[in-house]
C-alpha positions as CSV (number, residue, x, y, z in Angstrom):
1,M,60.8,-70.6,48.1
2,T,61.9,-72.6,45.1
3,N,58.3,-72.4,43.7
4,L,58.4,-68.6,44.1
5,K,61.6,-68.4,42.2
6,K,60.2,-70.5,39.4
7,I,57.1,-68.3,39.2
8,L,59.3,-65.1,39.1
9,R,61.3,-66.5,36.2
10,D,58.2,-67.5,34.3
11,P,57.5,-65.0,31.3
12,I,53.8,-65.5,31.8
13,A,54.1,-64.5,35.4
14,H,56.0,-61.3,34.3
15,F,53.1,-60.5,31.9
16,V,50.5,-61.0,34.6
17,L,52.4,-58.8,37.1
18,I,52.9,-56.0,34.5
19,G,49.2,-56.2,33.7
20,L,48.2,-55.9,37.4
21,A,50.6,-53.0,37.8
22,L,49.0,-51.2,34.9
23,V,45.5,-51.8,36.2
24,A,46.5,-50.4,39.6
25,I,48.2,-47.3,38.1
26,N,45.1,-46.7,35.9
27,H,42.8,-47.0,38.9
28,F,44.7,-44.5,41.0
29,W,45.2,-42.1,38.1
30,N,41.4,-42.1,37.4
31,R,40.7,-41.5,41.1
32,Y,43.2,-38.6,41.1
33,E,41.7,-37.1,38.0
34,G,38.3,-37.5,39.4
35,E,39.2,-35.7,42.6
36,Q,40.9,-32.9,40.6
37,G,37.9,-32.7,38.2
38,R,35.6,-32.1,41.2
39,T,37.6,-29.1,42.4
40,I,36.4,-25.8,41.1
41,T,38.7,-22.9,41.9
42,V,37.3,-19.4,41.4
43,S,40.4,-17.1,41.4
44,A,40.4,-13.5,42.4
45,A,41.4,-12.6,38.9
46,E,38.4,-14.5,37.5
47,I,36.1,-12.8,39.9
48,D,37.5,-9.4,38.8
49,R,37.1,-10.4,35.1
50,L,33.5,-11.5,35.6
51,S,32.7,-8.3,37.7
52,V,34.0,-6.1,34.8
53,L,31.8,-8.0,32.3
54,W,28.8,-7.7,34.7
55,A,29.4,-3.9,35.2
56,N,29.6,-3.4,31.4
57,T,26.2,-4.9,31.0
58,A,24.5,-3.5,34.1
59,G,26.1,0.0,34.0
60,R,27.2,-0.1,37.6
61,L,29.7,-1.9,39.8
62,P,28.4,-5.1,41.5
63,T,27.6,-5.1,45.1
64,G,28.6,-7.9,47.5
65,E,25.3,-9.7,46.8
66,D,25.8,-9.3,43.0
67,K,29.3,-10.7,43.3
68,Q,28.0,-13.8,45.1
69,Q,25.5,-14.3,42.3
70,I,28.2,-13.9,39.7
71,I,30.3,-16.6,41.5
72,D,27.3,-18.9,41.8
73,Q,26.6,-18.6,38.1
74,Y,30.2,-19.3,37.3
75,V,30.3,-22.4,39.5
76,Q,27.0,-23.7,38.0
77,Q,28.3,-23.2,34.5
78,E,31.6,-24.9,35.3
79,V,29.7,-27.8,36.9
80,L,27.5,-28.2,33.8
81,V,30.4,-28.0,31.4
82,R,32.4,-30.6,33.4
83,E,29.4,-33.0,33.6
84,A,28.8,-32.6,29.9
85,E,32.4,-33.4,29.2
86,R,32.2,-36.4,31.5
87,L,29.2,-37.7,29.5
88,G,31.0,-36.9,26.2
89,L,28.1,-34.6,25.1
90,G,30.4,-32.3,23.1
91,D,32.5,-35.0,21.4
92,D,30.6,-34.8,18.1
93,D,28.9,-31.4,18.5
94,T,29.6,-29.4,15.3
95,I,28.7,-26.0,17.0
96,I,31.1,-26.6,19.8
97,K,33.9,-27.7,17.4
98,R,33.3,-24.6,15.3
99,R,33.3,-22.3,18.3
100,L,36.6,-23.8,19.6
101,A,38.1,-23.5,16.1
102,Q,37.1,-19.9,15.9
103,K,38.7,-19.1,19.3
104,M,41.9,-20.9,18.2
105,D,41.8,-19.0,14.9
106,F,41.5,-15.8,16.9
107,L,44.6,-16.8,18.9
108,V,46.6,-17.6,15.9
109,S,45.6,-14.4,14.2
110,G,46.6,-12.4,17.2
111,E,50.1,-13.9,17.0
112,S,50.3,-13.0,13.3
113,T,50.3,-9.2,13.6
114,A,52.8,-7.6,11.1
115,D,55.3,-4.9,12.1
116,N,55.4,-1.5,10.3
117,P,57.4,-1.8,7.1
118,S,60.1,0.6,5.9
119,D,59.2,3.0,3.1
120,A,61.4,1.1,0.7
121,E,59.8,-2.2,1.6
122,L,56.3,-0.7,1.4
123,E,56.9,0.9,-2.0
124,A,58.4,-2.3,-3.4
125,W,55.3,-4.2,-2.3
126,F,53.1,-1.5,-3.8
127,D,54.9,-1.8,-7.2
128,A,54.3,-5.6,-7.1
129,N,50.6,-5.1,-6.2
130,R,49.8,-2.0,-8.1
131,D,46.8,-3.5,-9.8
132,K,45.0,-3.7,-6.4
133,F,45.1,0.0,-6.1
134,A,44.3,1.1,-9.6
135,A,41.1,3.0,-10.2
136,P,38.9,0.7,-12.3
137,E,37.1,1.8,-15.5
138,R,33.8,3.4,-14.7
139,R,30.7,3.9,-16.9
140,S,27.7,6.1,-16.8
141,F,24.6,4.7,-18.5
142,V,20.8,5.0,-18.9
143,H,18.5,2.1,-19.7
144,I,15.0,1.2,-20.8
145,Y,13.6,-1.7,-18.8
146,L,11.2,-4.3,-20.1
147,S,9.4,-6.6,-17.7
148,P,9.1,-10.3,-18.5
149,E,6.1,-10.6,-16.1
150,K,4.3,-8.0,-18.1
151,H,5.2,-8.9,-21.7
152,K,5.8,-12.7,-21.3
153,N,6.5,-14.3,-24.7
154,A,6.1,-11.0,-26.5
155,I,9.0,-9.4,-24.7
156,E,11.5,-9.8,-27.6
157,K,9.1,-8.0,-30.1
158,V,8.4,-5.3,-27.5
159,A,12.1,-4.7,-27.1
160,A,12.7,-4.5,-30.8
161,D,9.8,-2.0,-31.2
162,A,11.2,0.1,-28.3
163,L,14.7,0.1,-29.8
164,Q,13.3,1.3,-33.2
165,N,11.3,4.0,-31.4
166,V,14.2,5.3,-29.4
167,Q,16.5,5.3,-32.4
168,S,13.9,7.3,-34.3
169,G,14.0,10.1,-31.6
170,T,11.4,9.1,-29.1
171,D,12.3,10.2,-25.6
172,W,13.8,7.2,-23.8
173,K,12.2,8.2,-20.5
174,S,8.7,7.6,-22.1
175,L,9.5,4.0,-23.0
176,G,9.7,0.8,-21.1
177,D,8.3,-0.3,-17.8
178,P,8.7,1.0,-14.2
179,F,12.0,-0.3,-12.7
180,I,12.6,-1.2,-9.0
181,Q,16.0,0.6,-9.1
182,K,17.3,3.6,-10.9
183,R,17.1,4.2,-14.7
184,S,20.4,6.1,-14.9
185,Y,23.7,5.5,-13.2
186,A,26.8,7.7,-13.0
187,A,30.4,6.6,-13.0
188,I,30.1,3.1,-11.5
189,P,32.6,0.3,-11.9
190,E,31.9,-3.2,-13.3
191,S,31.9,-4.8,-9.8
192,E,29.0,-2.5,-8.7
193,V,27.1,-3.2,-11.9
194,T,27.6,-6.9,-11.3
195,R,26.2,-6.5,-7.8
196,L,23.1,-4.7,-9.0
197,F,22.3,-6.5,-12.3
198,G,24.3,-9.7,-12.5
199,P,27.6,-10.6,-14.2
200,D,26.3,-11.2,-17.7
201,F,24.7,-7.7,-17.8
202,A,27.8,-6.0,-16.4
203,S,30.1,-7.8,-18.9
204,A,27.9,-6.8,-21.8
205,I,27.6,-3.1,-21.0
206,F,31.3,-2.8,-20.4
207,K,31.9,-3.8,-24.0
208,L,29.5,-1.2,-25.5
209,P,30.6,1.9,-27.3
210,A,29.4,5.2,-25.9
211,G,26.5,7.3,-27.4
212,Q,24.3,4.7,-29.0
213,W,21.5,2.4,-27.9
214,S,22.3,-1.3,-27.5
215,A,20.3,-4.4,-28.6
216,P,18.3,-5.9,-25.7
217,I,20.6,-7.1,-22.9
218,G,19.3,-9.6,-20.3
219,S,19.7,-9.2,-16.5
220,A,18.4,-10.8,-13.4
221,F,15.3,-8.5,-13.8
222,G,14.4,-8.8,-17.5
223,L,15.5,-7.1,-20.7
224,H,17.2,-3.7,-21.0
225,L,18.1,-1.3,-23.8
226,V,21.3,0.5,-22.7
227,R,23.0,3.7,-23.8
228,I,26.5,4.4,-22.5
229,E,26.7,8.1,-21.6
230,A,30.4,8.4,-20.6
231,I,33.4,6.2,-20.0
232,D,36.0,7.0,-17.4
233,D,39.1,5.0,-18.2
234,A,41.0,3.0,-15.6
235,A,43.8,4.9,-14.0
236,E,47.0,3.7,-12.3
237,A,47.5,4.6,-8.6
238,S,50.4,6.7,-7.3
239,F,52.1,5.6,-4.2
240,E,52.4,8.8,-2.1
241,P,48.8,9.9,-2.1
242,I,47.6,6.5,-0.8
243,K,50.5,5.5,1.4
244,A,48.3,5.0,4.5
245,E,46.0,2.8,2.5
246,V,48.9,0.8,1.1
247,T,50.4,0.4,4.6
248,T,47.1,-1.1,5.9
249,A,46.8,-3.4,2.9
250,W,50.5,-4.5,3.4
251,Q,49.9,-5.3,7.1
252,E,46.7,-7.3,6.3
253,D,48.7,-9.2,3.6
254,Q,51.6,-10.0,5.9
255,S,49.3,-11.0,8.8
256,A,47.3,-13.3,6.5
257,K,50.6,-14.9,5.3
258,A,51.9,-15.3,8.9
259,K,48.6,-16.8,10.0
260,Q,48.6,-19.3,7.1
261,A,52.1,-20.3,7.9
262,A,51.2,-20.8,11.6
263,L,48.2,-22.9,10.7
264,Q,50.3,-25.1,8.4
265,E,52.9,-25.5,11.2
266,L,50.1,-26.7,13.5
267,V,48.8,-29.1,10.8
268,R,52.2,-30.6,10.4
269,G,52.0,-31.8,14.0
270,Y,49.2,-34.2,13.0
271,D,48.9,-37.3,11.0
272,V,46.0,-36.8,8.6
273,V,44.3,-40.0,7.4
274,I,41.6,-39.6,4.7
275,E,39.6,-42.8,4.6
276,G,38.7,-44.0,1.1
277,A,41.2,-41.6,-0.5
278,D,42.8,-44.5,-2.5
279,E,39.5,-45.9,-3.7
């Protein structure tokens, strides 16, 4: 008895006993988790959900045999998923991580829906964001296209000759090379010209005066001689005619802000360690 008391007072004995207790707890917990992980419950609500999905695809309600196949497929999928998780197959899978992130992003977005604003609130927001709704400057132009594949190193001289000819009165439609797109454009904004010809070309023609042929301007296709036919100046938007559009834009803006705030709140719950950041 005296020896037992000595052992119980010994700090090393305490450490050993605590270790044995932790091992036992871990053993029984893993066994419990294993038993739980090998139970697949197919609820009535899940069967109904799967049946609706099946009906949407098949175009008819599932029969009893169809429902059994639906349940069998669900069970097989659940078994495969759990076995994959047990083996850790998805731990470093980029596609799985991206899909899970997309689903979580969808959940966060669903919680970030904005309410309808009052007229005063909406109009104040419109005034602060008026530039988003202004009609941009638009230009109508024609162009003579010169192909670098056809003219190669002589393209600059060909362009200079074409410019001299068109300025002398030659019909512009008779000059240049066939072009994959149109040779004349009516009232299009700079963003559309950028999409069609590239940013350098768009920037250049939106600085040209109207009514005269330009020097050669490069694009993603080759060289162009351009004449601006008309300039429609940018115009400020009025609130009332586009109130519905402003409401939609306001709701999108508020939802985006709410979503970003929700994501930041989630991030604050984690300690972020960036290895090598101090190097």
